[in-house]
C-alpha positions as CSV (number, residue, x, y, z in Angstrom):
1,M,27.5,83.4,-96.8
2,T,24.3,85.0,-98.1
3,D,23.7,85.1,-101.9
4,T,22.7,88.6,-103.1
5,T,23.0,87.9,-106.8
6,T,19.8,87.9,-108.9
7,T,19.6,86.2,-112.2
8,A,17.0,85.8,-114.9
9,A,14.6,82.9,-114.6
10,P,16.0,79.7,-116.2
11,V,14.6,78.1,-119.3
12,R,12.3,75.2,-118.4
13,S,13.2,72.6,-121.1
14,I,11.9,69.5,-119.3
15,D,8.1,69.1,-118.7
16,T,8.4,66.5,-115.9
17,L,11.7,65.5,-114.2
18,V,11.6,62.2,-112.4
19,L,14.5,61.8,-109.9
20,L,14.6,58.1,-109.0
21,F,16.4,57.2,-105.8
22,H,16.7,53.5,-105.6
23,P,19.9,52.0,-104.2
24,R,19.6,48.7,-106.3
25,L,17.5,49.5,-109.3
26,A,18.8,46.5,-111.3
27,Q,17.2,44.2,-108.7
28,S,14.0,46.1,-108.5
29,T,10.8,45.1,-110.3
30,T,8.3,47.7,-109.1
31,N,10.4,50.9,-109.3
32,R,11.9,49.8,-112.5
33,A,8.5,49.1,-114.0
34,L,7.2,52.5,-112.8
35,A,10.3,54.3,-114.2
36,D,10.0,52.6,-117.6
37,A,6.4,53.7,-117.8
38,A,7.3,57.2,-117.0
39,A,10.2,57.3,-119.4
40,A,7.9,56.2,-122.2
41,L,5.8,59.4,-121.8
42,P,6.5,62.5,-124.0
43,G,8.1,65.3,-122.0
44,V,9.2,63.1,-119.1
45,Q,12.9,62.6,-118.2
46,V,13.8,59.9,-115.7
47,V,17.2,60.2,-113.9
48,D,18.6,57.2,-112.0
49,V,20.3,59.3,-109.3
50,A,22.0,56.3,-107.6
51,A,23.6,55.4,-111.0
52,Q,25.0,58.9,-111.2
53,Y,26.5,58.7,-107.7
54,P,27.9,55.3,-106.8
55,E,28.5,54.7,-103.1
56,G,31.0,57.2,-101.8
57,S,30.7,59.6,-104.7
58,A,30.2,63.3,-104.0
59,I,27.0,64.8,-105.3
60,D,27.6,67.2,-108.2
61,V,25.5,70.1,-106.8
62,D,26.0,72.3,-109.8
63,A,24.6,69.7,-112.1
64,E,21.7,68.9,-109.8
65,V,20.7,72.6,-109.5
66,R,20.8,73.0,-113.3
67,R,18.6,69.9,-113.7
68,L,16.0,71.1,-111.1
69,L,15.8,74.6,-112.6
70,S,15.3,73.1,-116.1
71,A,12.1,71.3,-115.1
72,R,8.5,72.5,-115.0
73,R,7.5,69.8,-112.6
74,V,9.6,67.5,-110.3
75,V,8.9,63.9,-109.1
76,L,10.8,62.2,-106.3
77,Q,10.5,58.5,-106.7
78,F,11.9,56.0,-104.1
79,P,11.2,52.9,-102.0
80,V,10.4,53.5,-98.4
81,Q,13.0,52.0,-96.2
82,W,12.4,51.6,-92.5
83,Y,9.8,54.4,-92.6
84,A,12.2,56.8,-94.3
85,T,13.6,57.8,-97.6
86,P,16.8,56.1,-99.0
87,P,20.0,57.7,-97.6
88,L,20.9,59.1,-101.0
89,L,17.7,61.2,-101.2
90,K,18.5,62.7,-97.8
91,A,22.1,63.4,-98.8
92,W,20.8,65.0,-102.0
93,Q,18.4,67.2,-100.0
94,D,21.2,68.3,-97.7
95,A,23.6,69.2,-100.5
96,V,21.3,70.6,-103.1
97,L,18.4,72.2,-101.3
98,T,20.6,73.7,-98.6
99,R,22.7,75.5,-101.2
100,M,19.7,76.6,-103.2
101,Y,17.7,78.0,-100.2
102,Y,20.4,79.0,-97.7
103,M,23.4,79.9,-99.7
104,A,22.2,80.9,-103.2
105,Y,18.5,81.8,-102.7
106,A,18.5,84.9,-104.9
107,S,20.2,83.2,-107.9
108,E,18.8,79.6,-107.4
109,G,16.2,78.9,-104.7
110,R,13.8,81.6,-105.7
111,H,13.7,80.3,-109.2
112,L,12.7,76.8,-108.0
113,E,9.8,78.2,-106.0
114,G,6.5,77.4,-107.6
115,T,7.7,74.2,-109.2
116,P,5.1,71.5,-108.4
117,L,6.4,68.4,-106.6
118,L,5.0,64.9,-106.7
119,V,6.3,62.2,-104.4
120,V,6.1,58.6,-105.6
121,A,6.8,56.0,-102.8
122,T,6.7,52.2,-102.9
123,A,6.3,49.9,-99.9
124,G,6.7,46.2,-99.6
125,N,3.8,45.6,-97.2
126,V,0.0,45.6,-97.8
127,P,-2.1,48.8,-97.2
128,E,-3.6,47.3,-94.1
129,A,-0.2,47.2,-92.5
130,Y,-0.2,51.0,-92.6
131,T,-3.1,51.6,-90.2
132,P,-3.3,52.2,-86.4
133,T,-3.9,48.5,-85.8
134,G,-1.5,47.3,-88.5
135,Q,2.2,46.3,-88.3
136,N,3.5,49.8,-89.2
137,L,1.0,51.8,-87.1
138,F,0.9,54.9,-89.4
139,P,-0.5,55.5,-92.8
140,L,2.2,55.5,-95.5
141,A,1.3,59.0,-96.5
142,D,2.0,60.2,-92.9
143,L,5.5,58.9,-93.2
144,L,6.1,61.4,-96.0
145,H,5.4,64.4,-93.7
146,P,9.0,65.5,-93.6
147,L,9.0,65.8,-97.4
148,H,5.7,67.7,-97.3
149,A,7.3,70.1,-94.8
150,T,10.3,70.4,-97.1
151,A,8.1,71.2,-100.1
152,H,6.3,73.8,-98.0
153,R,9.6,75.4,-96.9
154,C,10.9,75.5,-100.4
155,G,7.7,76.9,-102.0
156,L,7.0,73.8,-104.0
157,P,3.3,73.1,-104.5
158,W,2.5,69.6,-103.1
159,A,0.6,67.1,-105.0
160,E,-1.2,64.1,-103.5
161,P,1.5,61.4,-103.3
162,F,1.4,58.4,-105.6
163,L,1.7,55.3,-103.4
164,V,2.3,51.7,-104.4
165,Y,2.0,48.8,-102.0
166,R,3.3,45.2,-102.2
167,A,6.4,46.3,-104.1
168,G,8.3,43.3,-105.3
169,K,5.5,40.9,-104.5
170,M,3.0,41.6,-107.4
171,G,2.3,39.4,-110.4
172,A,3.0,40.6,-113.9
173,A,-0.6,41.7,-114.6
174,E,-0.9,43.7,-111.3
175,L,2.5,45.3,-111.8
176,A,1.6,46.3,-115.3
177,G,-1.6,47.9,-113.9
178,E,0.4,49.9,-111.4
179,A,2.7,51.1,-114.2
180,V,-0.3,52.2,-116.2
181,R,-1.8,53.9,-113.2
182,Y,1.5,55.8,-112.7
183,A,1.6,56.9,-116.4
184,V,-2.0,58.1,-116.2
185,R,-1.2,60.1,-113.1
186,L,1.8,61.7,-114.6
187,Q,-0.2,62.7,-117.7
188,A,-3.0,64.1,-115.7
189,W,-0.7,66.0,-113.4
190,G,1.2,67.4,-116.4
191,A,-2.1,68.6,-117.8
192,G,-2.8,70.5,-114.7
193,A,-5.6,68.3,-113.5
194,L,-3.9,67.6,-110.2
195,E,-2.4,70.9,-109.3
196,H,-4.8,71.3,-106.4
197,G,-4.6,67.7,-105.1
198,S,-7.6,66.3,-107.0
199,I,-7.2,62.8,-108.4
200,A,-10.6,62.5,-109.9
201,C,-9.4,63.2,-113.5
202,A,-6.7,60.6,-113.2
203,E,-9.1,58.0,-112.0
204,E,-11.4,58.7,-115.0
205,L,-8.5,58.5,-117.4
206,L,-7.4,55.2,-115.8
207,G,-10.9,53.8,-116.2
208,A,-10.9,54.8,-119.9
209,A,-7.5,53.1,-120.4
210,A,-8.4,49.9,-118.7
């Protein structure tokens, strides 16, 4: 069924919405530290999506659509698992984006278009493993191509992904540094410094904060 209803643009009450897809956040060190750093920033709302939908629970598509349409920017944060996103993120895409763009485009999908998207992905291995001669063959960023294609299809401006390696294996100081790097990136992105994929401003801010 094609949606022909048009509605007024929604009110964007959230500056940056972080949707966290981690199947076992209580056992995580890296994603939890990143999420805590993001949640401490003004204008940032972090949602533990897995906590909202325990295994076997149906996704509340109405609620997810409302949440997306209330945000000026959207972050998808997750651990890479066997070269892919966690199953819940794929199920969320299938349920939410399919409705917004194929069933209710005029009243929902068109209003999401233009919302910048940042992917935050963590991996347990070292950067060298994600090379043509490494254990995982491909750069970590290349494994995110399906999400990049999804963003393109949905009209969501794509920011340079924020990647973290050695997840779960870092010492306290290194992990704290990654959390600061994430917070700085979100602040710079929110200020518009990264809208065109440039990370120079964020690197300068990180140097000033070190």
